[in-house]
All heavy atoms as TSV, in Angstrom:
chain	resi	resn	atom	element	x	y	z
A	1	MET	N	N	-4.567	8.530	-4.576
A	1	MET	CA	C	-3.164	8.503	-4.097
A	1	MET	C	C	-2.504	7.237	-4.705
A	1	MET	O	O	-3.077	6.144	-4.725
A	1	MET	CB	C	-3.181	8.453	-2.590
A	1	MET	CG	C	-1.790	8.499	-1.965
A	1	MET	SD	S	-1.901	8.722	-0.212
A	1	MET	CE	C	-1.301	10.314	-0.029
A	2	THR	N	N	-1.283	7.422	-5.159
A	2	THR	CA	C	-0.554	6.319	-5.774
A	2	THR	C	C	0.426	5.692	-4.763
A	2	THR	O	O	0.695	6.259	-3.642
A	2	THR	CB	C	0.208	6.828	-6.978
A	2	THR	OG1	O	1.265	7.762	-6.561
A	2	THR	CG2	C	-0.657	7.428	-8.013
A	3	ILE	N	N	0.957	4.581	-5.092
A	3	ILE	CA	C	1.962	3.881	-4.331
A	3	ILE	C	C	3.200	4.823	-4.075
A	3	ILE	O	O	3.696	4.932	-2.993
A	3	ILE	CB	C	2.304	2.526	-4.874
A	3	ILE	CG1	C	1.084	1.654	-4.818
A	3	ILE	CG2	C	3.567	1.948	-4.229
A	3	ILE	CD1	C	1.273	0.203	-4.613
A	4	ARG	N	N	3.562	5.441	-5.153
A	4	ARG	CA	C	4.675	6.424	-5.077
A	4	ARG	C	C	4.446	7.513	-4.087
A	4	ARG	O	O	5.348	7.888	-3.343
A	4	ARG	CB	C	4.998	6.922	-6.474
A	4	ARG	CG	C	6.236	7.810	-6.499
A	4	ARG	CD	C	6.565	8.240	-7.954
A	4	ARG	NE	N	6.865	7.084	-8.786
A	4	ARG	CZ	C	8.130	6.553	-8.988
A	4	ARG	NH1	N	9.098	7.069	-8.207
A	4	ARG	NH2	N	8.294	5.559	-9.765
A	5	GLU	N	N	3.217	8.092	-4.059
A	5	GLU	CA	C	2.943	9.140	-3.098
A	5	GLU	C	C	2.919	8.644	-1.682
A	5	GLU	O	O	3.347	9.336	-0.771
A	5	GLU	CB	C	1.617	9.735	-3.485
A	5	GLU	CG	C	1.614	10.576	-4.836
A	5	GLU	CD	C	0.232	10.932	-5.249
A	5	GLU	OE1	O	-0.744	10.387	-4.761
A	5	GLU	OE2	O	0.145	11.790	-6.159
A	6	ILE	N	N	2.378	7.466	-1.456
A	6	ILE	CA	C	2.368	6.832	-0.130
A	6	ILE	C	C	3.811	6.595	0.361
A	6	ILE	O	O	4.205	6.980	1.459
A	6	ILE	CB	C	1.565	5.559	-0.094
A	6	ILE	CG1	C	0.150	5.785	-0.403
A	6	ILE	CG2	C	1.772	4.868	1.274
A	6	ILE	CD1	C	-0.673	4.423	-0.606
A	7	ALA	N	N	4.633	6.105	-0.551
A	7	ALA	CA	C	6.021	5.875	-0.229
A	7	ALA	C	C	6.759	7.199	0.139
A	7	ALA	O	O	7.558	7.239	1.082
A	7	ALA	CB	C	6.729	5.160	-1.347
A	8	LYS	N	N	6.459	8.195	-0.610
A	8	LYS	CA	C	7.096	9.509	-0.422
A	8	LYS	C	C	6.710	10.152	0.922
A	8	LYS	O	O	7.471	10.697	1.645
A	8	LYS	CB	C	6.774	10.473	-1.567
A	8	LYS	CG	C	7.546	11.673	-1.617
A	8	LYS	CD	C	7.261	12.420	-2.911
A	8	LYS	CE	C	8.323	13.468	-3.207
A	8	LYS	NZ	N	7.990	14.231	-4.383
A	9	THR	N	N	5.351	9.959	1.295
A	9	THR	CA	C	4.865	10.535	2.514
A	9	THR	C	C	5.528	9.838	3.694
A	9	THR	O	O	5.888	10.496	4.715
A	9	THR	CB	C	3.350	10.278	2.596
A	9	THR	OG1	O	2.757	10.920	1.436
A	9	THR	CG2	C	2.760	10.832	3.943
A	10	TYR	N	N	5.697	8.484	3.626
A	10	TYR	CA	C	6.257	7.730	4.781
A	10	TYR	C	C	7.803	7.562	4.642
A	10	TYR	O	O	8.392	6.886	5.522
A	10	TYR	CB	C	5.597	6.389	4.864
A	10	TYR	CG	C	4.135	6.486	5.454
A	10	TYR	CD1	C	3.099	6.716	4.701
A	10	TYR	CD2	C	4.041	6.482	6.818
A	10	TYR	CE1	C	1.863	6.885	5.253
A	10	TYR	CE2	C	2.808	6.618	7.435
A	10	TYR	CZ	C	1.690	6.847	6.587
A	10	TYR	OH	O	0.451	6.925	7.137
A	11	ARG	N	N	8.424	8.106	3.649
A	11	ARG	CA	C	9.811	8.084	3.413
A	11	ARG	C	C	10.388	6.674	3.340
A	11	ARG	O	O	11.266	6.336	4.066
A	11	ARG	CB	C	10.566	8.892	4.440
A	11	ARG	CG	C	10.246	10.352	4.444
A	11	ARG	CD	C	10.996	11.117	5.534
A	11	ARG	NE	N	10.413	12.491	5.586
A	11	ARG	CZ	C	10.514	13.247	6.679
A	11	ARG	NH1	N	11.132	12.764	7.714
A	11	ARG	NH2	N	10.030	14.380	6.615
A	12	VAL	N	N	9.718	5.899	2.552
A	12	VAL	CA	C	10.156	4.477	2.342
A	12	VAL	C	C	10.236	4.332	0.803
A	12	VAL	O	O	9.768	5.151	0.005
A	12	VAL	CB	C	9.197	3.480	2.910
A	12	VAL	CG1	C	9.201	3.535	4.469
A	12	VAL	CG2	C	7.838	3.594	2.365
A	13	ARG	N	N	10.851	3.195	0.395
A	13	ARG	CA	C	10.961	2.909	-1.005
A	13	ARG	C	C	9.587	2.357	-1.425
A	13	ARG	O	O	8.823	1.720	-0.646
A	13	ARG	CB	C	11.967	1.875	-1.290
A	13	ARG	CG	C	13.309	2.290	-1.003
A	13	ARG	CD	C	14.332	1.233	-1.491
A	13	ARG	NE	N	15.524	1.344	-0.670
A	13	ARG	CZ	C	16.236	0.368	-0.198
A	13	ARG	NH1	N	15.878	-0.815	-0.330
A	13	ARG	NH2	N	17.346	0.631	0.512
A	14	PRO	N	N	9.189	2.601	-2.692
A	14	PRO	CA	C	7.914	2.050	-3.175
A	14	PRO	C	C	7.847	0.507	-3.038
A	14	PRO	O	O	6.761	-0.025	-2.876
A	14	PRO	CB	C	7.908	2.448	-4.645
A	14	PRO	CG	C	8.750	3.688	-4.672
A	14	PRO	CD	C	9.817	3.453	-3.697
A	15	GLN	N	N	8.967	-0.115	-3.000
A	15	GLN	CA	C	8.914	-1.577	-2.918
A	15	GLN	C	C	8.351	-2.032	-1.629
A	15	GLN	O	O	7.692	-3.030	-1.522
A	15	GLN	CB	C	10.415	-2.094	-3.063
A	15	GLN	CG	C	10.374	-3.634	-3.144
A	15	GLN	CD	C	9.624	-4.153	-4.312
A	15	GLN	OE1	O	9.571	-3.639	-5.401
A	15	GLN	NE2	N	8.933	-5.232	-4.024
A	16	VAL	N	N	8.575	-1.252	-0.541
A	16	VAL	CA	C	7.995	-1.540	0.821
A	16	VAL	C	C	6.544	-1.569	0.766
A	16	VAL	O	O	5.839	-2.443	1.231
A	16	VAL	CB	C	8.533	-0.565	1.904
A	16	VAL	CG1	C	7.847	-0.824	3.245
A	16	VAL	CG2	C	10.071	-0.657	2.042
A	17	VAL	N	N	5.911	-0.548	0.079
A	17	VAL	CA	C	4.489	-0.440	-0.113
A	17	VAL	C	C	3.970	-1.552	-0.929
A	17	VAL	O	O	2.911	-2.168	-0.613
A	17	VAL	CB	C	4.104	0.980	-0.658
A	17	VAL	CG1	C	2.582	1.075	-0.759
A	17	VAL	CG2	C	4.649	2.067	0.205
A	18	TYR	N	N	4.621	-1.842	-2.029
A	18	TYR	CA	C	4.198	-2.973	-2.885
A	18	TYR	C	C	4.227	-4.326	-2.123
A	18	TYR	O	O	3.347	-5.112	-2.273
A	18	TYR	CB	C	5.058	-3.139	-4.130
A	18	TYR	CG	C	4.740	-2.165	-5.226
A	18	TYR	CD1	C	5.594	-1.150	-5.672
A	18	TYR	CD2	C	3.516	-2.344	-5.959
A	18	TYR	CE1	C	5.278	-0.279	-6.668
A	18	TYR	CE2	C	3.212	-1.400	-6.976
A	18	TYR	CZ	C	4.068	-0.417	-7.366
A	18	TYR	OH	O	3.809	0.410	-8.321
A	19	THR	N	N	5.207	-4.503	-1.266
A	19	THR	CA	C	5.292	-5.691	-0.495
A	19	THR	C	C	4.133	-5.813	0.489
A	19	THR	O	O	3.494	-6.910	0.579
A	19	THR	CB	C	6.601	-5.769	0.310
A	19	THR	OG1	O	7.713	-5.627	-0.628
A	19	THR	CG2	C	6.751	-7.023	1.112
A	20	ILE	N	N	3.711	-4.720	1.047
A	20	ILE	CA	C	2.622	-4.739	2.006
A	20	ILE	C	C	1.325	-5.061	1.250
A	20	ILE	O	O	0.469	-5.943	1.674
A	20	ILE	CB	C	2.469	-3.396	2.784
A	20	ILE	CG1	C	3.650	-3.246	3.715
A	20	ILE	CG2	C	1.133	-3.329	3.474
A	20	ILE	CD1	C	3.740	-1.856	4.366
A	21	VAL	N	N	1.126	-4.456	0.105
A	21	VAL	CA	C	-0.002	-4.683	-0.703
A	21	VAL	C	C	-0.091	-6.163	-1.159
A	21	VAL	O	O	-1.121	-6.828	-1.056
A	21	VAL	CB	C	-0.132	-3.745	-1.939
A	21	VAL	CG1	C	-1.231	-4.128	-2.892
A	21	VAL	CG2	C	-0.318	-2.351	-1.458
A	22	ARG	N	N	1.051	-6.676	-1.626
A	22	ARG	CA	C	1.129	-8.072	-2.036
A	22	ARG	C	C	0.797	-9.058	-0.912
A	22	ARG	O	O	0.033	-10.025	-1.112
A	22	ARG	CB	C	2.433	-8.327	-2.639
A	22	ARG	CG	C	2.511	-9.735	-3.340
A	22	ARG	CD	C	3.914	-10.072	-3.728
A	22	ARG	NE	N	4.714	-10.256	-2.503
A	22	ARG	CZ	C	5.942	-9.780	-2.304
A	22	ARG	NH1	N	6.480	-9.036	-3.248
A	22	ARG	NH2	N	6.563	-9.986	-1.258
A	23	ASP	N	N	1.369	-8.780	0.289
A	23	ASP	CA	C	1.162	-9.657	1.378
A	23	ASP	C	C	-0.291	-9.632	1.796
A	23	ASP	O	O	-0.885	-10.715	2.098
A	23	ASP	CB	C	2.020	-9.309	2.532
A	23	ASP	CG	C	3.525	-9.526	2.328
A	23	ASP	OD1	O	3.850	-10.248	1.376
A	23	ASP	OD2	O	4.369	-9.062	3.061
A	24	PHE	N	N	-0.912	-8.478	1.911
A	24	PHE	CA	C	-2.333	-8.394	2.281
A	24	PHE	C	C	-3.213	-9.113	1.278
A	24	PHE	O	O	-4.210	-9.731	1.612
A	24	PHE	CB	C	-2.735	-6.911	2.400
A	24	PHE	CG	C	-2.380	-6.331	3.748
A	24	PHE	CD1	C	-2.652	-4.976	4.002
A	24	PHE	CD2	C	-1.778	-7.091	4.723
A	24	PHE	CE1	C	-2.359	-4.439	5.213
A	24	PHE	CE2	C	-1.408	-6.521	5.951
A	24	PHE	CZ	C	-1.715	-5.186	6.157
A	25	GLU	N	N	-2.841	-8.946	-0.046
A	25	GLU	CA	C	-3.663	-9.562	-1.089
A	25	GLU	C	C	-3.519	-11.132	-1.026
A	25	GLU	O	O	-4.484	-11.828	-1.143
A	25	GLU	CB	C	-3.231	-9.084	-2.433
A	25	GLU	CG	C	-4.131	-9.492	-3.582
A	25	GLU	CD	C	-3.727	-8.853	-4.878
A	25	GLU	OE1	O	-2.551	-8.506	-5.047
A	25	GLU	OE2	O	-4.603	-8.865	-5.760
A	26	ALA	N	N	-2.321	-11.590	-0.718
A	26	ALA	CA	C	-2.070	-13.034	-0.638
A	26	ALA	C	C	-2.842	-13.642	0.586
A	26	ALA	O	O	-3.352	-14.741	0.514
A	26	ALA	CB	C	-0.610	-13.314	-0.540
A	27	LEU	N	N	-2.918	-12.896	1.671
A	27	LEU	CA	C	-3.592	-13.370	2.849
A	27	LEU	C	C	-5.098	-13.210	2.755
A	27	LEU	O	O	-5.860	-13.709	3.606
A	27	LEU	CB	C	-3.116	-12.626	4.032
A	27	LEU	CG	C	-1.643	-12.911	4.470
A	27	LEU	CD1	C	-1.201	-11.978	5.571
A	27	LEU	CD2	C	-1.500	-14.402	4.927
A	28	GLY	N	N	-5.626	-12.489	1.786
A	28	GLY	CA	C	-7.071	-12.344	1.535
A	28	GLY	C	C	-7.597	-11.113	2.234
A	28	GLY	O	O	-8.856	-11.025	2.345
A	29	TYR	N	N	-6.758	-10.225	2.830
A	29	TYR	CA	C	-7.266	-9.049	3.535
A	29	TYR	C	C	-7.750	-7.997	2.536
A	29	TYR	O	O	-8.594	-7.189	2.881
A	29	TYR	CB	C	-6.227	-8.393	4.378
A	29	TYR	CG	C	-5.765	-9.354	5.529
A	29	TYR	CD1	C	-4.449	-9.361	5.955
A	29	TYR	CD2	C	-6.627	-10.165	6.175
A	29	TYR	CE1	C	-4.014	-10.150	7.000
A	29	TYR	CE2	C	-6.237	-11.042	7.223
A	29	TYR	CZ	C	-4.895	-10.912	7.682
A	29	TYR	OH	O	-4.487	-11.785	8.629
A	30	LEU	N	N	-7.165	-7.942	1.341
A	30	LEU	CA	C	-7.521	-6.918	0.361
A	30	LEU	C	C	-7.848	-7.556	-0.971
A	30	LEU	O	O	-7.323	-8.607	-1.322
A	30	LEU	CB	C	-6.327	-5.995	0.139
A	30	LEU	CG	C	-5.801	-5.128	1.276
A	30	LEU	CD1	C	-4.592	-4.314	0.846
A	30	LEU	CD2	C	-6.866	-4.194	1.767
A	31	GLU	N	N	-8.661	-6.903	-1.665
A	31	GLU	CA	C	-8.869	-7.190	-3.146
A	31	GLU	C	C	-8.532	-5.988	-3.911
A	31	GLU	O	O	-9.186	-4.941	-3.841
A	31	GLU	CB	C	-10.348	-7.603	-3.371
A	31	GLU	CG	C	-10.534	-9.075	-3.542
A	31	GLU	CD	C	-11.919	-9.414	-3.966
A	31	GLU	OE1	O	-12.318	-9.005	-5.039
A	31	GLU	OE2	O	-12.554	-10.138	-3.223
A	32	ILE	N	N	-7.479	-6.112	-4.719
A	32	ILE	CA	C	-6.940	-5.024	-5.504
A	32	ILE	C	C	-7.427	-5.078	-6.944
A	32	ILE	O	O	-7.367	-6.140	-7.554
A	32	ILE	CB	C	-5.390	-4.987	-5.437
A	32	ILE	CG1	C	-4.857	-5.104	-4.058
A	32	ILE	CG2	C	-4.821	-3.824	-6.137
A	32	ILE	CD1	C	-5.106	-3.894	-3.203
A	33	ASP	N	N	-7.916	-3.996	-7.451
A	33	ASP	CA	C	-8.314	-3.890	-8.855
A	33	ASP	C	C	-7.022	-3.476	-9.638
A	33	ASP	O	O	-6.210	-2.777	-9.183
A	33	ASP	CB	C	-9.368	-2.939	-9.088
A	33	ASP	CG	C	-10.663	-3.298	-8.416
A	33	ASP	OD1	O	-10.978	-4.498	-8.368
A	33	ASP	OD2	O	-11.438	-2.395	-8.044
A	34	ARG	N	N	-6.958	-4.080	-10.836
A	34	ARG	CA	C	-5.846	-3.789	-11.732
A	34	ARG	C	C	-6.334	-3.251	-13.023
A	34	ARG	O	O	-7.332	-3.655	-13.547
A	34	ARG	CB	C	-4.987	-5.074	-11.928
A	34	ARG	CG	C	-4.209	-5.452	-10.699
A	34	ARG	CD	C	-3.459	-6.726	-11.016
A	34	ARG	NE	N	-2.404	-6.987	-10.032
A	34	ARG	CZ	C	-2.721	-7.545	-8.894
A	34	ARG	NH1	N	-3.991	-7.887	-8.585
A	34	ARG	NH2	N	-1.787	-7.765	-7.949
A	35	LYS	N	N	-5.488	-2.317	-13.569
A	35	LYS	CA	C	-5.782	-1.888	-14.886
A	35	LYS	C	C	-4.455	-2.028	-15.709
A	35	LYS	O	O	-3.526	-1.224	-15.513
A	35	LYS	CB	C	-6.182	-0.399	-14.869
A	35	LYS	CG	C	-6.554	0.178	-16.233
A	35	LYS	CD	C	-7.046	1.623	-16.176
A	35	LYS	CE	C	-7.344	2.038	-17.552
A	35	LYS	NZ	N	-7.730	3.510	-17.488
A	36	GLY	N	N	-4.353	-3.048	-16.454
A	36	GLY	CA	C	-3.119	-3.420	-17.048
A	36	GLY	C	C	-2.124	-3.870	-16.000
A	36	GLY	O	O	-2.439	-4.758	-15.196
A	37	ARG	N	N	-0.997	-3.269	-15.939
A	37	ARG	CA	C	0.006	-3.551	-14.935
A	37	ARG	C	C	-0.124	-2.734	-13.653
A	37	ARG	O	O	0.623	-2.941	-12.739
A	37	ARG	CB	C	1.371	-3.447	-15.563
A	37	ARG	CG	C	1.633	-4.490	-16.628
A	37	ARG	CD	C	3.007	-4.387	-17.250
A	37	ARG	NE	N	3.994	-4.547	-16.200
A	37	ARG	CZ	C	5.282	-4.396	-16.398
A	37	ARG	NH1	N	5.736	-4.017	-17.564
A	37	ARG	NH2	N	6.133	-4.592	-15.371
A	38	SER	N	N	-0.883	-1.660	-13.729
A	38	SER	CA	C	-0.994	-0.738	-12.589
A	38	SER	C	C	-2.108	-1.158	-11.633
A	38	SER	O	O	-3.078	-1.790	-11.983
A	38	SER	CB	C	-1.231	0.656	-13.032
A	38	SER	OG	O	-2.431	0.807	-13.723
A	39	LEU	N	N	-1.964	-0.832	-10.380
A	39	LEU	CA	C	-2.929	-1.125	-9.352
A	39	LEU	C	C	-3.888	0.052	-9.166
A	39	LEU	O	O	-3.442	1.192	-9.147
A	39	LEU	CB	C	-2.250	-1.346	-7.978
A	39	LEU	CG	C	-1.211	-2.489	-8.039
A	39	LEU	CD1	C	-0.526	-2.578	-6.656
A	39	LEU	CD2	C	-1.855	-3.822	-8.301
A	40	ILE	N	N	-5.115	-0.233	-8.873
A	40	ILE	CA	C	-6.094	0.792	-8.636
A	40	ILE	C	C	-6.422	0.739	-7.137
A	40	ILE	O	O	-6.967	-0.213	-6.672
A	40	ILE	CB	C	-7.411	0.606	-9.471
A	40	ILE	CG1	C	-7.067	0.742	-10.931
A	40	ILE	CG2	C	-8.393	1.731	-9.108
A	40	ILE	CD1	C	-8.212	0.343	-11.907
A	41	LEU	N	N	-5.967	1.749	-6.386
A	41	LEU	CA	C	-6.149	1.770	-4.934
A	41	LEU	C	C	-7.271	2.594	-4.584
A	41	LEU	O	O	-7.355	3.794	-4.898
A	41	LEU	CB	C	-4.882	2.294	-4.316
A	41	LEU	CG	C	-3.574	1.576	-4.643
A	41	LEU	CD1	C	-2.445	2.256	-3.918
A	41	LEU	CD2	C	-3.651	0.125	-4.236
A	42	ASN	N	N	-8.268	2.024	-3.855
A	42	ASN	CA	C	-9.421	2.774	-3.322
A	42	ASN	C	C	-9.066	3.281	-1.904
A	42	ASN	O	O	-8.044	2.946	-1.342
A	42	ASN	CB	C	-10.693	2.014	-3.395
A	42	ASN	CG	C	-10.676	0.767	-2.555
A	42	ASN	OD1	O	-9.821	0.663	-1.666
A	42	ASN	ND2	N	-11.495	-0.238	-2.868
A	43	ASP	N	N	-9.981	4.037	-1.300
A	43	ASP	CA	C	-9.672	4.600	0.023
A	43	ASP	C	C	-9.441	3.572	1.118
A	43	ASP	O	O	-8.641	3.735	2.006
A	43	ASP	CB	C	-10.796	5.549	0.433
A	43	ASP	CG	C	-10.903	6.750	-0.467
A	43	ASP	OD1	O	-9.874	7.144	-1.007
A	43	ASP	OD2	O	-12.047	7.329	-0.592
A	44	GLY	N	N	-10.170	2.466	1.030
A	44	GLY	CA	C	-10.058	1.428	2.011
A	44	GLY	C	C	-8.601	0.754	1.986
A	44	GLY	O	O	-8.034	0.527	3.002
A	45	VAL	N	N	-8.175	0.523	0.760
A	45	VAL	CA	C	-6.782	-0.055	0.589
A	45	VAL	C	C	-5.730	0.926	1.088
A	45	VAL	O	O	-4.861	0.552	1.868
A	45	VAL	CB	C	-6.553	-0.429	-0.831
A	45	VAL	CG1	C	-5.113	-0.813	-1.130
A	45	VAL	CG2	C	-7.522	-1.462	-1.325
A	46	ILE	N	N	-5.893	2.186	0.714
A	46	ILE	CA	C	-4.918	3.242	1.184
A	46	ILE	C	C	-4.817	3.314	2.681
A	46	ILE	O	O	-3.747	3.367	3.289
A	46	ILE	CB	C	-5.205	4.589	0.546
A	46	ILE	CG1	C	-5.016	4.518	-1.005
A	46	ILE	CG2	C	-4.375	5.643	1.151
A	46	ILE	CD1	C	-5.532	5.693	-1.746
A	47	SER	N	N	-5.967	3.294	3.355
A	47	SER	CA	C	-5.991	3.437	4.799
A	47	SER	C	C	-5.379	2.208	5.480
A	47	SER	O	O	-4.650	2.299	6.442
A	47	SER	CB	C	-7.394	3.684	5.398
A	47	SER	OG	O	-8.241	2.599	5.137
A	48	LYS	N	N	-5.631	1.017	4.911
A	48	LYS	CA	C	-5.056	-0.191	5.524
A	48	LYS	C	C	-3.517	-0.219	5.371
A	48	LYS	O	O	-2.773	-0.608	6.222
A	48	LYS	CB	C	-5.670	-1.437	4.885
A	48	LYS	CG	C	-7.099	-1.667	5.405
A	48	LYS	CD	C	-7.649	-2.954	4.776
A	48	LYS	CE	C	-9.088	-3.113	5.238
A	48	LYS	NZ	N	-9.720	-4.257	4.600
A	49	VAL	N	N	-3.053	0.252	4.202
A	49	VAL	CA	C	-1.620	0.253	3.908
A	49	VAL	C	C	-0.940	1.275	4.819
A	49	VAL	O	O	0.147	1.030	5.452
A	49	VAL	CB	C	-1.334	0.570	2.428
A	49	VAL	CG1	C	0.182	0.854	2.258
A	49	VAL	CG2	C	-1.748	-0.585	1.605
A	50	LYS	N	N	-1.591	2.468	5.033
A	50	LYS	CA	C	-1.003	3.495	5.917
A	50	LYS	C	C	-1.002	2.961	7.291
A	50	LYS	O	O	0.023	3.218	8.036
A	50	LYS	CB	C	-1.843	4.764	5.807
A	50	LYS	CG	C	-1.634	5.543	4.552
A	50	LYS	CD	C	-2.460	6.840	4.586
A	50	LYS	CE	C	-2.162	7.742	3.371
A	50	LYS	NZ	N	-2.937	8.957	3.408
A	51	ARG	N	N	-2.018	2.336	7.800
A	51	ARG	CA	C	-2.098	1.783	9.076
A	51	ARG	C	C	-0.962	0.758	9.357
A	51	ARG	O	O	-0.332	0.725	10.345
A	51	ARG	CB	C	-3.400	1.135	9.391
A	51	ARG	CG	C	-3.783	0.930	10.826
A	51	ARG	CD	C	-5.169	0.495	11.089
A	51	ARG	NE	N	-6.170	1.038	10.218
A	51	ARG	CZ	C	-7.004	0.354	9.475
A	51	ARG	NH1	N	-7.047	-0.955	9.569
A	51	ARG	NH2	N	-7.943	0.945	8.714
A	52	GLU	N	N	-0.723	-0.076	8.339
A	52	GLU	CA	C	0.343	-1.080	8.457
A	52	GLU	C	C	1.725	-0.404	8.484
A	52	GLU	O	O	2.624	-0.828	9.250
A	52	GLU	CB	C	0.230	-2.097	7.309
A	52	GLU	CG	C	1.274	-3.085	7.287
A	52	GLU	CD	C	1.192	-4.054	8.593
A	52	GLU	OE1	O	0.229	-4.120	9.174
A	52	GLU	OE2	O	2.303	-4.695	8.781
A	53	LEU	N	N	1.928	0.607	7.705
A	53	LEU	CA	C	3.217	1.349	7.713
A	53	LEU	C	C	3.468	1.999	9.061
A	53	LEU	O	O	4.511	1.897	9.674
A	53	LEU	CB	C	3.241	2.381	6.643
A	53	LEU	CG	C	3.471	1.894	5.169
A	53	LEU	CD1	C	3.165	2.991	4.223
A	53	LEU	CD2	C	4.907	1.436	5.062
A	54	GLU	N	N	2.443	2.543	9.651
A	54	GLU	CA	C	2.523	3.130	10.989
A	54	GLU	C	C	2.765	2.071	12.092
A	54	GLU	O	O	3.500	2.295	12.986
A	54	GLU	CB	C	1.262	3.925	11.300
A	54	GLU	CG	C	1.216	5.247	10.500
A	54	GLU	CD	C	-0.113	5.972	10.606
A	54	GLU	OE1	O	-0.933	5.514	11.412
A	54	GLU	OE2	O	-0.267	7.015	9.872
A	55	ARG	N	N	2.171	0.901	11.885
A	55	ARG	CA	C	2.339	-0.224	12.854
A	55	ARG	C	C	3.793	-0.654	12.789
A	55	ARG	O	O	4.348	-1.051	13.807
A	55	ARG	CB	C	1.409	-1.353	12.470
A	55	ARG	CG	C	1.407	-2.481	13.552
A	55	ARG	CD	C	0.632	-3.666	13.125
A	55	ARG	NE	N	1.299	-4.427	12.093
A	55	ARG	CZ	C	2.325	-5.293	12.234
A	55	ARG	NH1	N	2.871	-5.438	13.390
A	55	ARG	NH2	N	2.861	-5.859	11.243
A	56	ARG	N	N	4.406	-0.571	11.600
A	56	ARG	CA	C	5.820	-1.047	11.446
A	56	ARG	C	C	6.806	0.102	11.869
A	56	ARG	O	O	8.023	-0.152	11.832
A	56	ARG	CB	C	6.039	-1.353	9.979
A	56	ARG	CG	C	5.359	-2.615	9.533
A	56	ARG	CD	C	5.733	-3.005	8.192
A	56	ARG	NE	N	4.921	-4.149	7.742
A	56	ARG	CZ	C	5.243	-4.883	6.643
A	56	ARG	NH1	N	6.242	-4.504	5.770
A	56	ARG	NH2	N	4.496	-5.873	6.325
A	57	GLY	N	N	6.273	1.287	12.303
A	57	GLY	CA	C	7.138	2.256	12.843
A	57	GLY	C	C	7.480	3.450	11.924
A	57	GLY	O	O	8.253	4.306	12.302
A	58	TYR	N	N	6.926	3.381	10.790
A	58	TYR	CA	C	7.086	4.565	9.870
A	58	TYR	C	C	6.118	5.687	10.254
A	58	TYR	O	O	4.975	5.421	10.584
A	58	TYR	CB	C	6.948	4.119	8.421
A	58	TYR	CG	C	7.851	3.055	8.005
A	58	TYR	CD1	C	7.424	1.741	7.783
A	58	TYR	CD2	C	9.231	3.344	7.774
A	58	TYR	CE1	C	8.320	0.775	7.318
A	58	TYR	CE2	C	10.130	2.374	7.381
A	58	TYR	CZ	C	9.677	1.077	7.208
A	58	TYR	OH	O	10.560	0.085	6.815
A	59	GLN	N	N	6.554	6.912	10.038
A	59	GLN	CA	C	5.733	8.098	10.378
A	59	GLN	C	C	5.491	8.877	9.100
A	59	GLN	O	O	6.387	9.139	8.385
A	59	GLN	CB	C	6.359	8.950	11.380
A	59	GLN	CG	C	6.571	8.265	12.788
A	59	GLN	CD	C	7.212	9.128	13.810
A	59	GLN	OE1	O	7.689	10.230	13.465
A	59	GLN	NE2	N	7.323	8.583	14.995
A	60	GLY	N	N	4.187	9.269	8.971
A	60	GLY	CA	C	3.854	10.011	7.756
A	60	GLY	C	C	3.579	11.418	7.979
A	60	GLY	O	O	3.618	12.018	8.990
Protein backbone atom coordinates (compact mmCIF):
# COMPACT_ATOMS: atom_id res chain seq x y z
CA MET A 1 0.00 0.00 0.00
CA THR A 2 1.34 3.42 -0.93
CA ILE A 3 0.96 6.77 0.77
CA ARG A 4 -1.39 7.84 -2.00
CA GLU A 5 -3.65 4.82 -1.38
CA ILE A 6 -3.72 5.45 2.38
CA ALA A 7 -4.62 9.10 1.76
CA LYS A 8 -7.38 8.12 -0.65
CA THR A 9 -8.82 5.59 1.82
CA TYR A 10 -8.96 8.14 4.64
CA ARG A 11 -9.93 11.04 2.34
CA VAL A 12 -7.00 13.25 3.27
CA ARG A 13 -4.24 14.83 1.26
CA PRO A 14 -1.07 12.77 0.85
CA GLN A 15 0.76 15.56 2.67
CA VAL A 16 -1.09 14.64 5.90
CA VAL A 17 0.19 11.07 5.65
CA TYR A 18 3.74 12.24 4.84
CA THR A 19 3.63 14.54 7.89
CA ILE A 20 2.64 11.65 10.17
CA VAL A 21 5.41 9.45 8.76
CA ARG A 22 7.98 12.23 9.12
CA ASP A 23 6.93 13.02 12.70
CA PHE A 24 7.06 9.37 13.75
CA GLU A 25 10.44 8.96 12.12
CA ALA A 26 11.80 12.07 13.85
CA LEU A 27 10.58 10.85 17.24
CA GLY A 28 12.15 7.45 16.66
CA TYR A 29 8.89 5.46 16.56
CA LEU A 30 9.47 4.25 13.01
CA GLU A 31 12.37 3.36 10.78
CA ILE A 32 11.48 3.90 7.15
CA ASP A 33 13.41 2.30 4.31
CA ARG A 34 13.96 4.42 1.25
CA LYS A 35 14.60 3.55 -2.35
CA GLY A 36 15.80 6.70 -4.00
CA ARG A 37 13.25 9.36 -3.17
CA SER A 38 10.37 6.96 -2.47
CA LEU A 39 9.48 5.40 0.86
CA ILE A 40 9.14 1.65 1.32
CA LEU A 41 6.31 1.02 3.77
CA ASN A 42 6.02 -2.34 5.48
CA ASP A 43 2.91 -3.65 7.26
CA GLY A 44 4.00 -2.31 10.66
CA VAL A 45 4.42 1.22 9.35
CA ILE A 46 1.10 1.12 7.51
CA SER A 47 -0.79 -0.04 10.59
CA LYS A 48 0.78 2.66 12.80
CA VAL A 49 -0.05 5.38 10.28
CA LYS A 50 -3.64 4.13 9.95
CA ARG A 51 -4.00 4.01 13.74
CA GLU A 52 -2.74 7.60 14.01
CA LEU A 53 -5.14 8.81 11.30
CA GLU A 54 -8.03 7.18 13.15
CA ARG A 55 -6.84 8.71 16.43
CA ARG A 56 -6.95 12.12 14.74
CA GLY A 57 -10.56 11.52 13.74
CA TYR A 58 -10.29 10.37 10.14
CA GLN A 59 -12.33 7.35 9.10
CA GLY A 60 -11.22 4.82 6.53
